OpenMM code with the backbone's topology and positions (N, CA, C; nanometers):
from openmm import Vec3, app, unit

residues = "UNK UNK UNK UNK UNK UNK UNK UNK UNK UNK UNK UNK UNK UNK UNK UNK UNK UNK UNK UNK UNK UNK UNK UNK UNK UNK UNK UNK UNK UNK UNK UNK UNK UNK UNK UNK UNK UNK UNK UNK UNK UNK UNK UNK UNK UNK UNK UNK UNK UNK UNK UNK UNK UNK UNK UNK UNK UNK UNK UNK UNK UNK UNK UNK UNK UNK UNK UNK UNK UNK UNK UNK UNK UNK UNK UNK UNK UNK UNK UNK UNK UNK UNK UNK UNK UNK UNK UNK UNK UNK UNK UNK UNK UNK UNK UNK UNK UNK UNK UNK UNK UNK UNK UNK UNK UNK UNK UNK UNK UNK UNK UNK UNK UNK UNK UNK UNK UNK UNK UNK UNK UNK UNK UNK UNK UNK UNK UNK UNK UNK UNK UNK UNK UNK UNK UNK UNK UNK UNK UNK UNK UNK UNK UNK UNK UNK UNK UNK UNK UNK UNK UNK UNK UNK UNK UNK UNK UNK UNK UNK UNK UNK UNK UNK UNK UNK UNK UNK UNK UNK UNK UNK UNK UNK UNK UNK".split()
positions = [
    Vec3(14.9172, -5.7098, -0.8238),
    Vec3(14.8351, -5.7976, -0.8684),
    Vec3(14.7538, -5.7470, -0.7627),
    Vec3(14.8579, -5.7343, -0.6679),
    Vec3(14.8043, -5.7244, -0.4995),
    Vec3(14.6591, -5.6101, -0.5343),
    Vec3(14.7397, -5.5039, -0.5840),
    Vec3(14.6315, -5.3832, -0.5429),
    Vec3(14.5297, -5.4336, -0.6630),
    Vec3(14.5122, -5.4433, -0.6853),
    Vec3(14.4139, -5.4888, -0.8065),
    Vec3(14.2622, -5.5906, -0.6825),
    Vec3(14.3164, -5.6964, -0.6566),
    Vec3(14.2522, -5.7408, -0.6307),
    Vec3(14.1764, -5.6944, -0.4671),
    Vec3(14.2985, -5.6523, -0.4014),
    Vec3(14.1945, -5.5503, -0.3034),
    Vec3(14.1314, -5.4774, -0.3777),
    Vec3(14.1122, -5.3654, -0.4736),
    Vec3(14.0633, -5.2736, -0.5225),
    Vec3(13.9617, -5.3460, -0.5240),
    Vec3(13.9242, -5.4417, -0.6274),
    Vec3(13.8037, -5.5439, -0.6950),
    Vec3(13.7113, -5.5092, -0.5157),
    Vec3(13.7056, -5.5597, -0.4029),
    Vec3(13.5996, -5.5471, -0.3805),
    Vec3(13.5456, -5.4335, -0.3019),
    Vec3(13.6212, -5.3494, -0.3250),
    Vec3(13.5946, -5.1995, -0.2551),
    Vec3(13.5022, -5.1561, -0.3904),
    Vec3(13.5559, -5.1934, -0.5492),
    Vec3(13.4806, -5.1083, -0.6619),
    Vec3(13.3770, -5.1957, -0.6567),
    Vec3(13.2938, -5.2767, -0.6351),
    Vec3(13.2233, -5.3510, -0.5952),
    Vec3(13.1283, -5.3342, -0.5044),
    Vec3(13.1714, -5.2926, -0.3891),
    Vec3(13.0861, -5.2617, -0.2811),
    Vec3(13.0467, -5.1374, -0.2692),
    Vec3(13.1426, -5.0379, -0.4378),
    Vec3(13.0711, -4.8849, -0.4766),
    Vec3(12.9909, -4.8611, -0.4675),
    Vec3(13.0265, -4.9611, -0.6124),
    Vec3(12.9165, -5.0003, -0.7589),
    Vec3(12.7271, -5.0147, -0.7086),
    Vec3(12.7615, -5.1493, -0.5718),
    Vec3(12.6503, -5.1441, -0.5903),
    Vec3(12.5683, -5.0751, -0.5009),
    Vec3(12.6363, -5.0337, -0.4067),
    Vec3(12.5837, -4.8694, -0.3228),
    Vec3(12.5682, -4.8363, -0.4079),
    Vec3(12.5908, -4.6821, -0.5296),
    Vec3(12.6041, -4.6822, -0.6294),
    Vec3(12.4621, -4.7370, -0.6816),
    Vec3(12.3942, -4.8263, -0.7181),
    Vec3(12.2861, -4.8865, -0.7473),
    Vec3(12.1704, -4.9198, -0.6959),
    Vec3(12.1731, -4.9399, -0.5561),
    Vec3(12.0961, -4.9293, -0.4584),
    Vec3(12.0052, -4.7259, -0.4586),
    Vec3(12.0646, -4.7034, -0.5037),
    Vec3(12.0895, -4.5808, -0.4351),
    Vec3(11.9903, -4.4762, -0.5731),
    Vec3(12.0015, -4.5254, -0.6772),
    Vec3(11.9246, -4.4921, -0.7763),
    Vec3(11.7611, -4.5536, -0.7880),
    Vec3(11.7914, -4.6302, -0.6714),
    Vec3(11.6012, -4.7017, -0.6256),
    Vec3(11.5503, -4.6546, -0.6072),
    Vec3(11.4126, -4.6017, -0.6497),
    Vec3(11.3236, -4.5126, -0.5482),
    Vec3(11.2493, -4.6374, -0.5641),
    Vec3(11.1817, -4.5651, -0.4069),
    Vec3(11.0202, -4.6666, -0.4104),
    Vec3(10.9295, -4.5404, -0.3894),
    Vec3(10.8338, -4.5277, -0.5024),
    Vec3(10.7414, -4.4525, -0.4644),
    Vec3(10.5548, -4.4625, -0.4537),
    Vec3(10.4414, -4.4134, -0.4427),
    Vec3(10.3282, -4.3971, -0.4428),
    Vec3(10.2537, -4.3767, -0.5342),
    Vec3(10.1641, -4.3895, -0.5602),
    Vec3(10.0297, -4.3040, -0.6369),
    Vec3(9.8905, -4.4037, -0.5677),
    Vec3(9.8526, -4.2809, -0.5789),
    Vec3(9.6909, -4.3145, -0.5582),
    Vec3(9.5767, -4.3277, -0.7042),
    Vec3(9.5248, -4.4351, -0.6591),
    Vec3(9.4183, -4.5324, -0.7451),
    Vec3(9.2958, -4.5244, -0.7252),
    Vec3(9.2347, -4.3809, -0.8385),
    Vec3(9.0815, -4.4002, -0.8319),
    Vec3(8.9674, -4.4519, -0.9562),
    Vec3(8.8837, -4.5237, -0.9103),
    Vec3(8.8003, -4.6090, -1.0052),
    Vec3(8.7126, -4.5138, -1.0736),
    Vec3(8.6462, -4.5021, -1.1925),
    Vec3(8.5111, -4.4831, -1.2542),
    Vec3(8.4648, -4.5138, -1.2952),
    Vec3(8.3535, -4.5378, -1.2800),
    Vec3(8.2705, -4.6197, -1.3012),
    Vec3(8.1523, -4.5770, -1.4607),
    Vec3(8.1806, -4.5872, -1.5779),
    Vec3(8.1391, -4.5329, -1.6775),
    Vec3(8.0825, -4.5864, -1.7739),
    Vec3(8.0085, -4.7053, -1.7380),
    Vec3(7.9280, -4.8271, -1.7465),
    Vec3(7.8201, -4.8048, -1.8372),
    Vec3(7.7414, -4.7259, -1.7296),
    Vec3(7.5783, -4.6598, -1.6908),
    Vec3(7.5346, -4.7388, -1.6502),
    Vec3(7.5725, -4.8257, -1.5552),
    Vec3(7.4623, -4.9691, -1.4484),
    Vec3(7.5371, -4.9954, -1.2983),
    Vec3(7.4820, -4.9902, -1.2098),
    Vec3(7.5538, -5.0189, -1.1119),
    Vec3(7.6199, -5.1882, -1.1149),
    Vec3(7.7430, -5.1531, -1.0744),
    Vec3(7.8307, -5.2321, -1.0516),
    Vec3(7.9032, -5.2393, -0.9028),
    Vec3(8.0169, -5.3501, -0.8797),
    Vec3(8.0810, -5.4335, -0.7902),
    Vec3(8.2008, -5.4439, -0.8589),
    Vec3(8.3005, -5.3976, -0.8348),
    Vec3(8.4412, -5.3897, -0.8453),
    Vec3(8.5900, -5.4270, -0.7357),
    Vec3(8.6445, -5.5374, -0.8739),
    Vec3(8.7403, -5.5092, -0.7624),
    Vec3(8.8715, -5.5155, -0.7749),
    Vec3(8.9885, -5.4587, -0.7758),
    Vec3(9.0810, -5.3722, -0.8235),
    Vec3(9.1645, -5.4547, -0.7943),
    Vec3(9.2489, -5.5229, -0.8180),
    Vec3(9.4094, -5.5703, -0.7552),
    Vec3(9.5633, -5.5558, -0.8563),
    Vec3(9.5855, -5.5101, -0.7829),
    Vec3(9.7097, -5.4137, -0.8083),
    Vec3(9.8821, -5.5532, -0.7776),
    Vec3(10.0085, -5.5527, -0.8719),
    Vec3(10.1352, -5.5761, -0.8438),
    Vec3(10.2461, -5.5573, -0.8938),
    Vec3(10.3092, -5.5071, -0.7704),
    Vec3(10.4387, -5.4657, -0.8687),
    Vec3(10.5154, -5.5658, -0.8326),
    Vec3(10.5888, -5.5750, -0.9782),
    Vec3(10.6309, -5.7430, -1.0145),
    Vec3(10.7808, -5.7803, -0.8318),
    Vec3(10.6949, -5.8878, -0.7848),
    Vec3(10.8218, -5.9344, -0.6221),
    Vec3(10.7038, -5.8872, -0.5259),
    Vec3(10.6221, -5.8275, -0.5315),
    Vec3(10.5276, -5.7899, -0.4341),
    Vec3(10.4262, -5.8439, -0.4005),
    Vec3(10.3915, -5.7768, -0.3181),
    Vec3(10.2945, -5.8464, -0.2112),
    Vec3(10.1370, -5.7761, -0.3457),
    Vec3(10.0787, -5.8982, -0.3203),
    Vec3(9.9108, -5.7948, -0.3944),
    Vec3(9.8325, -5.6936, -0.3116),
    Vec3(9.7635, -5.6084, -0.3759),
    Vec3(9.7365, -5.4492, -0.3386),
    Vec3(9.5861, -5.5040, -0.3889),
    Vec3(9.4803, -5.5252, -0.2181),
    Vec3(9.3320, -5.6062, -0.3244),
    Vec3(9.2322, -5.5043, -0.2607),
    Vec3(9.1511, -5.3905, -0.3541),
    Vec3(9.0930, -5.3281, -0.3101),
    Vec3(8.9636, -5.3662, -0.2199),
    Vec3(8.9254, -5.5182, -0.2569),
    Vec3(8.8378, -5.5696, -0.2003),
    Vec3(8.6868, -5.5000, -0.3014),
    Vec3(8.5379, -5.5897, -0.2501),
    Vec3(8.4238, -5.5697, -0.3523),
    Vec3(8.3769, -5.4483, -0.3408),
    Vec3(8.4329, -5.3020, -0.3761),
    Vec3(8.3265, -5.1864, -0.3605),
    Vec3(8.2003, -5.1480, -0.4737),
    Vec3(8.0804, -5.1227, -0.4187),
    Vec3(8.0027, -5.0973, -0.5061),
    Vec3(7.9290, -4.9475, -0.5508),
    Vec3(7.9189, -4.9399, -0.6538),
    Vec3(7.9218, -4.7975, -0.7010),
    Vec3(7.7901, -4.8253, -0.8311),
    Vec3(7.7120, -4.6813, -0.8306),
    Vec3(7.6220, -4.6430, -0.8989),
    Vec3(7.6763, -4.6348, -1.0152),
    Vec3(7.6212, -4.5943, -1.1325),
    Vec3(7.5884, -4.4931, -1.2651),
    Vec3(7.6899, -4.3696, -1.2152),
    Vec3(7.8295, -4.3730, -1.2754),
    Vec3(7.8341, -4.1829, -1.2245),
    Vec3(7.9626, -4.2382, -1.1320),
    Vec3(7.9509, -4.2852, -1.0000),
    Vec3(8.0771, -4.2938, -0.9538),
    Vec3(8.1918, -4.3266, -0.9820),
    Vec3(8.2776, -4.2125, -0.8357),
    Vec3(8.4019, -4.1811, -0.8628),
    Vec3(8.4640, -4.2235, -0.7403),
    Vec3(8.5507, -4.3721, -0.7158),
    Vec3(8.6158, -4.3437, -0.5508),
    Vec3(8.7235, -4.4218, -0.6177),
    Vec3(8.7778, -4.3445, -0.4410),
    Vec3(8.9498, -4.3590, -0.4619),
    Vec3(8.8764, -4.5460, -0.3717),
    Vec3(9.0002, -4.5992, -0.4713),
    Vec3(9.0576, -4.7566, -0.4228),
    Vec3(9.1143, -4.7676, -0.3191),
    Vec3(9.2622, -4.7617, -0.4028),
    Vec3(9.4048, -4.7412, -0.3145),
    Vec3(9.4818, -4.6281, -0.2652),
    Vec3(9.4671, -4.5428, -0.1170),
    Vec3(9.4931, -4.4616, -0.1096),
    Vec3(9.6709, -4.4001, -0.1846),
    Vec3(9.7560, -4.6083, -0.1516),
    Vec3(9.8804, -4.5232, -0.2225),
    Vec3(9.8906, -4.6653, -0.2732),
    Vec3(9.9396, -4.7161, -0.3605),
    Vec3(9.9990, -4.8258, -0.4566),
    Vec3(10.1270, -4.8351, -0.4647),
    Vec3(10.2185, -4.8875, -0.4185),
    Vec3(10.4352, -4.8974, -0.4056),
    Vec3(10.4872, -4.9582, -0.5459),
    Vec3(10.5423, -4.8420, -0.6043),
    Vec3(10.6666, -4.9609, -0.7522),
    Vec3(10.7552, -4.8328, -0.7184),
    Vec3(10.8040, -4.9166, -0.7859),
    Vec3(10.9807, -4.8850, -0.7818),
    Vec3(10.9997, -4.8202, -0.8932),
    Vec3(11.1438, -4.7249, -0.9015),
    Vec3(11.1314, -4.6778, -1.0026),
    Vec3(11.3260, -4.5965, -0.9769),
    Vec3(11.3780, -4.5848, -1.1462),
    Vec3(11.5848, -4.5662, -1.0707),
    Vec3(11.6240, -4.6484, -1.1648),
    Vec3(11.7859, -4.6494, -1.1442),
    Vec3(11.8676, -4.7657, -1.2511),
    Vec3(11.8307, -4.8390, -1.1998),
    Vec3(11.8556, -4.9577, -1.3069),
    Vec3(11.8204, -5.0423, -1.2943),
    Vec3(11.7132, -5.1874, -1.2457),
    Vec3(11.5880, -5.1016, -1.2574),
    Vec3(11.4813, -5.0977, -1.1714),
    Vec3(11.4178, -5.1758, -1.3325),
    Vec3(11.3792, -5.3179, -1.2498),
    Vec3(11.2915, -5.4124, -1.3739),
    Vec3(11.1873, -5.4354, -1.3842),
    Vec3(11.1308, -5.4306, -1.2530),
    Vec3(10.9188, -5.4145, -1.2199),
    Vec3(10.8362, -5.4022, -1.3118),
    Vec3(10.7377, -5.4521, -1.2949),
    Vec3(10.5984, -5.4210, -1.3927),
    Vec3(10.4940, -5.3902, -1.3041),
    Vec3(10.4095, -5.2846, -1.3625),
    Vec3(10.2664, -5.2874, -1.2700),
    Vec3(10.1749, -5.3236, -1.2917),
    Vec3(10.1315, -5.4674, -1.2684),
    Vec3(10.0195, -5.5500, -1.3576),
    Vec3(9.8454, -5.5423, -1.2624),
    Vec3(9.7790, -5.5240, -1.3627),
    Vec3(9.6079, -5.4952, -1.3158),
    Vec3(9.5867, -5.6156, -1.3003),
    Vec3(9.4329, -5.6527, -1.2068),
    Vec3(9.3427, -5.6958, -1.2299),
    Vec3(9.2168, -5.6199, -1.2111),
    Vec3(9.0907, -5.6139, -1.2936),
    Vec3(8.9681, -5.5628, -1.2280),
    Vec3(8.8944, -5.6228, -1.2632),
    Vec3(8.8191, -5.7045, -1.1889),
    Vec3(8.7106, -5.7509, -1.1417),
    Vec3(8.5795, -5.6802, -1.1648),
    Vec3(8.4755, -5.6971, -1.1804),
    Vec3(8.2799, -5.7065, -1.1304),
    Vec3(8.2253, -5.7465, -1.1319),
    Vec3(8.1293, -5.7060, -1.1241),
    Vec3(7.9717, -5.7612, -1.1058),
    Vec3(7.8621, -5.6547, -1.1567),
    Vec3(7.8243, -5.7385, -1.2371),
    Vec3(7.6869, -5.6138, -1.2552),
    Vec3(7.5921, -5.6252, -1.1943),
    Vec3(7.5164, -5.5074, -1.1268),
    Vec3(7.4298, -5.5730, -1.0142),
    Vec3(7.2765, -5.4930, -1.0436),
    Vec3(7.1714, -5.5837, -1.0558),
    Vec3(7.0816, -5.5162, -1.0751),
    Vec3(6.9868, -5.4873, -1.0645),
    Vec3(6.9454, -5.3748, -1.0375),
    Vec3(6.8016, -5.2910, -0.9302),
    Vec3(6.6895, -5.3791, -0.9970),
    Vec3(6.5700, -5.4142, -0.9034),
    Vec3(6.5049, -5.4501, -0.8167),
    Vec3(6.4173, -5.3809, -0.7483),
    Vec3(6.2853, -5.3199, -0.8016),
    Vec3(6.1625, -5.2902, -0.6903),
    Vec3(6.0791, -5.3407, -0.6518),
    Vec3(6.0106, -5.2703, -0.5347),
    Vec3(5.9123, -5.3626, -0.5250),
    Vec3(5.8125, -5.3218, -0.4104),
    Vec3(5.7292, -5.4337, -0.3873),
    Vec3(5.6785, -5.3855, -0.2375),
    Vec3(5.6134, -5.5335, -0.2400),
    Vec3(5.5724, -5.6030, -0.1137),
    Vec3(5.5487, -5.7074, -0.0505),
    Vec3(5.4788, -5.6476, 0.1159),
    Vec3(5.3749, -5.7231, 0.0934),
    Vec3(5.2987, -5.6893, 0.2606),
    Vec3(5.2358, -5.8165, 0.2827),
    Vec3(5.3613, -5.9004, 0.2840),
    Vec3(5.2771, -6.0851, 0.2910),
    Vec3(5.2602, -6.0921, 0.4729),
    Vec3(5.2510, -6.0481, 0.5355),
    Vec3(5.1628, -6.0673, 0.7019),
    Vec3(5.3831, -6.0475, 0.7941),
    Vec3(5.4169, -6.1446, 0.7669),
    Vec3(5.4995, -6.0865, 0.8766),
    Vec3(5.6542, -6.0382, 0.7626),
    Vec3(5.6142, -6.0852, 0.6072),
    Vec3(5.7478, -6.0194, 0.5100),
    Vec3(5.6864, -5.8907, 0.5085),
    Vec3(5.7445, -5.7369, 0.5500),
    Vec3(5.6889, -5.6524, 0.5264),
    Vec3(5.7781, -5.5313, 0.3822),
    Vec3(5.8014, -5.5008, 0.2670),
    Vec3(5.9330, -5.4910, 0.1877),
    Vec3(5.8631, -5.4036, 0.0878),
    Vec3(5.9065, -5.2349, 0.0905),
    Vec3(5.9059, -5.1315, 0.0135),
    Vec3(5.9853, -5.0477, -0.0621),
    Vec3(6.1347, -5.1219, -0.1182),
    Vec3(6.1815, -5.0366, -0.1587),
    Vec3(6.2783, -5.1557, -0.3053),
    Vec3(6.4164, -5.1160, -0.2917),
    Vec3(6.4474, -5.1782, -0.4148),
    Vec3(6.5700, -5.3056, -0.3267),
    Vec3(6.5971, -5.4522, -0.3436),
    Vec3(6.7294, -5.5039, -0.3710),
    Vec3(6.8082, -5.4320, -0.5285),
    Vec3(6.9507, -5.5210, -0.5022),
    Vec3(7.0056, -5.5756, -0.5949),
    Vec3(7.0931, -5.6887, -0.5865),
    Vec3(7.0379, -5.7382, -0.7431),
    Vec3(7.1092, -5.9007, -0.7519),
    Vec3(7.2469, -5.8802, -0.8388),
    Vec3(7.3283, -5.9138, -0.8239),
    Vec3(7.4364, -5.9908, -0.8902),
    Vec3(7.4159, -5.9936, -1.0147),
    Vec3(7.5001, -5.9737, -1.1428),
    Vec3(7.4999, -6.0308, -1.2404),
    Vec3(7.5816, -6.1437, -1.3246),
    Vec3(7.6314, -6.1210, -1.4037),
    Vec3(7.7708, -6.1755, -1.4836),
    Vec3(7.8782, -6.1020, -1.4149),
    Vec3(7.9725, -6.1905, -1.4028),
    Vec3(8.1163, -6.1689, -1.3562),
    Vec3(8.1645, -6.1139, -1.4724),
    Vec3(8.2426, -5.9841, -1.4845),
    Vec3(8.3317, -5.9090, -1.5653),
    Vec3(8.4792, -5.9356, -1.5131),
    Vec3(8.5450, -5.9751, -1.6082),
    Vec3(8.6942, -5.9031, -1.6006),
    Vec3(8.7734, -5.8684, -1.7335),
    Vec3(8.9337, -5.7498, -1.6205),
    Vec3(9.0214, -5.7006, -1.7937),
    Vec3(9.0675, -5.7805, -1.8195),
    Vec3(9.1390, -5.7423, -1.9463),
    Vec3(9.2164, -5.8818, -2.0465),
    Vec3(9.3483, -5.7908, -1.9518),
    Vec3(9.4324, -5.9126, -2.0496),
    Vec3(9.5283, -5.8742, -2.0245),
    Vec3(9.6376, -5.9335, -2.2315),
    Vec3(9.8068, -5.8979, -2.2210),
    Vec3(9.8615, -5.9347, -2.3092),
    Vec3(9.8464, -6.0604, -2.2691),
    Vec3(9.8972, -6.1634, -2.4392),
    Vec3(9.9121, -6.2644, -2.4195),
    Vec3(10.0666, -6.3124, -2.4189),
    Vec3(10.0650, -6.4737, -2.3374),
    Vec3(10.0982, -6.5438, -2.1920),
    Vec3(10.1356, -6.4455, -2.0917),
    Vec3(10.0097, -6.3146, -2.0973),
    Vec3(10.0263, -6.3094, -1.9372),
    Vec3(9.8777, -6.3278, -1.8519),
    Vec3(9.8250, -6.3832, -1.6708),
    Vec3(9.7218, -6.3284, -1.6572),
    Vec3(9.6987, -6.2097, -1.6235),
    Vec3(9.7996, -6.0820, -1.5644),
    Vec3(9.7253, -5.9507, -1.5752),
    Vec3(9.7638, -5.8659, -1.6890),
    Vec3(9.7128, -5.7519, -1.6681),
    Vec3(9.7068, -5.5721, -1.7475),
    Vec3(9.8318, -5.5178, -1.6888),
    Vec3(9.9383, -5.5214, -1.8189),
    Vec3(10.0272, -5.3923, -1.7945),
    Vec3(10.0236, -5.3162, -1.8249),
    Vec3(10.0041, -5.1711, -1.6910),
    Vec3(9.9950, -5.0424, -1.6598),
    Vec3(10.1155, -4.9781, -1.6189),
    Vec3(10.2257, -4.9062, -1.6707),
    Vec3(10.3227, -4.8653, -1.5458),
    Vec3(10.3148, -4.7580, -1.5274),
    Vec3(10.3757, -4.7258, -1.3831),
    Vec3(10.3313, -4.6318, -1.3213),
    Vec3(10.4903, -4.5859, -1.2784),
    Vec3(10.5276, -4.4141, -1.3707),
    Vec3(10.7260, -4.3998, -1.3471),
    Vec3(10.6989, -4.2658, -1.2653),
    Vec3(10.7778, -4.2680, -1.2180),
    Vec3(10.8220, -4.0715, -1.1593),
    Vec3(10.7565, -3.9952, -1.1815),
    Vec3(10.7419, -3.9369, -1.3160),
    Vec3(10.5236, -3.8648, -1.3196),
    Vec3(10.4578, -3.9154, -1.2440),
    Vec3(10.4319, -4.0382, -1.1819),
    Vec3(10.3008, -4.0810, -1.1105),
    Vec3(10.3128, -3.9718, -0.9604),
    Vec3(10.4460, -4.0222, -0.9173),
    Vec3(10.4648, -4.0751, -0.7532),
    Vec3(10.3569, -3.9396, -0.6954),
    Vec3(10.3185, -3.9787, -0.6388),
    Vec3(10.2299, -3.8516, -0.5475),
    Vec3(10.0889, -3.8245, -0.5243),
    Vec3(10.0798, -3.8436, -0.7654),
    Vec3(9.9750, -3.7912, -0.8016),
    Vec3(9.8438, -3.9175, -0.8176),
    Vec3(9.7700, -3.8814, -0.8428),
    Vec3(9.6158, -3.9994, -0.9304),
    Vec3(9.6496, -4.0406, -1.0630),
    Vec3(9.6153, -4.1605, -1.0230),
    Vec3(9.5818, -4.2712, -1.1388),
    Vec3(9.4306, -4.3183, -1.1168),
    Vec3(9.3690, -4.2793, -1.2637),
    Vec3(9.2169, -4.2680, -1.2777),
    Vec3(9.1503, -4.4625, -1.3933),
    Vec3(9.1877, -4.5377, -1.2853),
    Vec3(9.0764, -4.6326, -1.3855),
    Vec3(8.9377, -4.5726, -1.4283),
    Vec3(8.9275, -4.5815, -1.5647),
    Vec3(8.7495, -4.5645, -1.6337),
    Vec3(8.7374, -4.6719, -1.6645),
    Vec3(8.5994, -4.6743, -1.5766),
    Vec3(8.5370, -4.8367, -1.6831),
    Vec3(8.4196, -4.8276, -1.7446),
    Vec3(8.4332, -4.8700, -1.8645),
    Vec3(8.3133, -4.8140, -1.9616),
    Vec3(8.2918, -4.9514, -2.0176),
    Vec3(8.1310, -4.9773, -2.0650),
    Vec3(8.0691, -5.0850, -2.0931),
    Vec3(8.1775, -5.2216, -2.1160),
    Vec3(8.2354, -5.1447, -2.2055),
    Vec3(8.3743, -5.2574, -2.2779),
    Vec3(8.4695, -5.3021, -2.3186),
    Vec3(8.5166, -5.1581, -2.2144),
    Vec3(8.6694, -5.0918, -2.2154),
    Vec3(8.6901, -5.0233, -2.0525),
    Vec3(8.8509, -5.0772, -2.0370),
    Vec3(8.8779, -5.0121, -1.9267),
    Vec3(9.0328, -4.9202, -1.9806),
    Vec3(9.0299, -4.8193, -1.9379),
    Vec3(9.0925, -4.6466, -1.9350),
    Vec3(9.1641, -4.6284, -1.8617),
    Vec3(9.3470, -4.6635, -1.8459),
    Vec3(9.4177, -4.6288, -1.7427),
    Vec3(9.5143, -4.5525, -1.7814),
    Vec3(9.4418, -4.3834, -1.6781),
    Vec3(9.4555, -4.3223, -1.7257),
    Vec3(9.5756, -4.2078, -1.6226),
    Vec3(9.7189, -4.2319, -1.5942),
    Vec3(9.8151, -4.1813, -1.5854),
    Vec3(9.8254, -4.0657, -1.6022),
    Vec3(9.9391, -3.9388, -1.4981),
    Vec3(10.0273, -3.8105, -1.5074),
    Vec3(10.1262, -3.8266, -1.6942),
    Vec3(10.1813, -4.0126, -1.6738),
    Vec3(10.2547, -4.0078, -1.7110),
    Vec3(10.2008, -4.1138, -1.8644),
    Vec3(10.1577, -4.1392, -1.8823),
    Vec3(10.0300, -4.1863, -2.0305),
    Vec3(9.9388, -4.2515, -1.9561),
    Vec3(9.9181, -4.2944, -2.0877),
    Vec3(9.6933, -4.3703, -2.1020),
    Vec3(9.7662, -4.5150, -2.2091),
    Vec3(9.6911, -4.6234, -2.1227),
    Vec3(9.6847, -4.7669, -2.1736),
    Vec3(9.4812, -4.7827, -2.1486),
    Vec3(9.4547, -4.8651, -2.2471),
    Vec3(9.3342, -4.9350, -2.2079),
    Vec3(9.3356, -5.1254, -2.2423),
    Vec3(9.2911, -5.1907, -2.2312),
    Vec3(9.2371, -5.3002, -2.1989),
    Vec3(9.0403, -5.3195, -2.2193),
    Vec3(9.0229, -5.4210, -2.3013),
    Vec3(8.8949, -5.4700, -2.3133),
    Vec3(8.7835, -5.4979, -2.1387),
    Vec3(8.6700, -5.4831, -2.1597),
    Vec3(8.5877, -5.5371, -2.0185),
    Vec3(8.5079, -5.6292, -2.0441),
    Vec3(8.4782, -5.7262, -2.0170),
    Vec3(8.3839, -5.7916, -2.0379),
    Vec3(8.3981, -5.8844, -1.9858),
    Vec3(8.2324, -5.9554, -2.0124),
    Vec3(8.1969, -6.0441, -1.9216),
    Vec3(8.2548, -6.2007, -1.9087),
    Vec3(8.3081, -6.2911, -1.8045),
    Vec3(8.3955, -6.3911, -1.7761),
    Vec3(8.3761, -6.5236, -1.9533),
    Vec3(8.2538, -6.5469, -1.9279),
    Vec3(8.2458, -6.5858, -2.0438),
    Vec3(8.2697, -6.5563, -2.1094),
    Vec3(8.2430, -6.4149, -2.2169),
    Vec3(8.2469, -6.3858, -2.3810),
    Vec3(8.4191, -6.3880, -2.3498),
    Vec3(8.4708, -6.3825, -2.2640),
    Vec3(8.6595, -6.2927, -2.2690),
    Vec3(8.7151, -6.4939, -2.2367),
    Vec3(8.6463, -6.5756, -2.2795),
    Vec3(8.7251, -6.7121, -2.2463),
    Vec3(8.8716, -6.7472, -2.3521),
    Vec3(8.9582, -6.7299, -2.3479),
    Vec3(8.9791, -6.7382, -2.5288),
    Vec3(9.0986, -6.6419, -2.6282),
    Vec3(8.9758, -6.5366, -2.5459),
    Vec3(9.0267, -6.4164, -2.5796),
    Vec3(9.1505, -6.3244, -2.5293),
    Vec3(9.2472, -6.3122, -2.5992),
    Vec3(9.3602, -6.1967, -2.5456),
    Vec3(9.3571, -6.0803, -2.6203),
    Vec3(9.4028, -5.9690, -2.5385),
    Vec3(9.4237, -5.8754, -2.5331),
    Vec3(9.4657, -5.7879, -2.4616),
] * unit.nanometer
topology = app.Topology()
chain = topology.addChain("A")
for resn in residues:
    res = topology.addResidue(resn, chain)
    for name in ("N", "CA", "C"):
        topology.addAtom(name, app.Element.getBySymbol(name[0]), res)
């Protein structure tokens, strides 16, 4: 019995060391494409379970623009990893107003953008975030988020997923 009690702590230590060897921290580049046909400001949030939130800040996009929003989001893969990649995409449609004013002190000739209604990505039942999992095939590669007028597609080397994209008022109480 003495052999067993002395062996058990060593066995547990070797098992824990082996499990942590299977954990690999990885990174993926994230690009967002504006396929809405309108001017927009987008904010991308990414959170790997138990880690901090990556926040792109608000970035302006013309129709058809494609921009890097993160050089690398971090996530884990390997034996016994249970984390999930969570995403939220916020948007504000920008309305272009052009004109010309010559009122003495105020002179203006050009255009300005006025923010419209806020948009948001949908999520699964009982969740606040959209799930799109990254895995070892995505390490060092680019994941593209394509935002259309009413849909968002996540396209990674490991696979695709999609969700709805609508104004916050229209999406109240809707889950997908």
